[in-house]
C-alpha positions, 0 to 999 in steps of 0.5 A: 464824555471820555477822558480828555487831555489837559493843555493847562499847566499842572500848576500856575507858571508863576509858581514854577521858579519857586519849586525846588523839586518836581517829584513825578510819580510813575507806576512801576508797572508802566513807567513809560505810559505814566511819565510826562514831564513839565517843561517849566520844571526841567532840571528839577526832576525826581522820578519815583517808581511807585507801587513797586511791590506790584511790579516785577522787581528785576524789571523795576531795577532795570527801569531805575538804571535806565532813568539814571543813565538818562541823568535823572534821579530815580528812586523805587518806592511803595507808599502803602508799605512805606518801602523806599520812603527813607531814601526820599527823605534823605534826598530831600534833606540833602537838597535842603542842606544845600539850599540852606548853605546858599541862603546863609551866604546871602544873609538869609536865616531861613530857607524852605524847600518846596516840592511839587508832587506830579503824576497822572490821576490815581497814581498815588500822589496823596498816598505818597505824601501821607507816607512822608507825613507819617499820618493821613492828612490828604484825601486818598481813594481807589479811583481817579479824581480824589484831589480836586485842586492844588494843596500846599502841605507843610511836610516839616518846618522847612519843607513844603509840598504842592499836591496837584490834581492828576492831569492827563497829558500828551493828546497824540498818545492818549488813546494809545495809552488808555487800555494800559491806564484802565488796566492799572486803574488809572482811568475809570472802567470804559466799556469801549476799551474792554477789548483792547484792555483785555487783549493787552493783558492777554498778550503781556502776561508772562508764563508765571502770571498765566499759571497763577491766573489758571490756578486762581480761576481753576481753569485746567491747563488743557483749556488754557489756549485762548485765541483772543480776548473774547475766549479768555472772558468766556472761559472766566465767565463759565467758571463763574456759572455765567456766559457772555450772551449780553454786553452786561455779562461781558462787562462783568467778566471784564471788570472781574478780570481787571480787578483781579489783576489790580489786586495782584491775583496773578502775581507781580507783573510789569507791562513795559520794558525799558528801551522798548516802551516809547516815552513820548514826553517831549521833554524827556531825554533818553540815555545815549545808549541802552 
């Protein structure tokens, strides 16, 4: 069975009023394809462009400005290297201070800030929370579905976080997004998406990325004119002393190419440009002009 979108709430609706911050993790290489806002948490959004060290820095900053122009708080982070995590902590500290001030006015002596971590499968929510904690406390892994249920984690004495399972939304756009998600390891490998995924990479890789690809696979430049996805896979397979005479061989070549892309063998790369990529979340409000 293929991956299907969920129509259930990301977390029980009864919890929504108690959430102060909805932290949405977006893959910086494809922010539009990994953004789907929850209507129950409008006005509480914190957009986090994660895995930023794998994306083109200039384009990531453009995405940040795009979201900021739309009125959203947007920070750039990389949970593995902990880049940008201090900004997240500063943001949470400022919100907590405001909540404590309101609580004191009402005669409440303690106030706890509650944040929900949201995003598609394998986008790195648990890795992000472990980076905030400063130690490994939540299960992480390089495949979708590690977080099976909701986990409340006490970040500090006065900050709690709800770690949620990755949920796919937007049924209408699911099939269109699948090749992008598979390329970014947000979905398991699916042979039925092989052609679309490799073609997406072939058409989106820039000149710098192509040079790195040719160098990595030791492909002479005179043999670098790939008419389609199949010719690209055939060339890579031949360099490995194989061919594409069977579906298994084609899958091995495709898996290798996708894995090497995910490992950054072809340099930092972004699949989507702000203002061009379609954000289909019905609750997203784009900037008036861009």
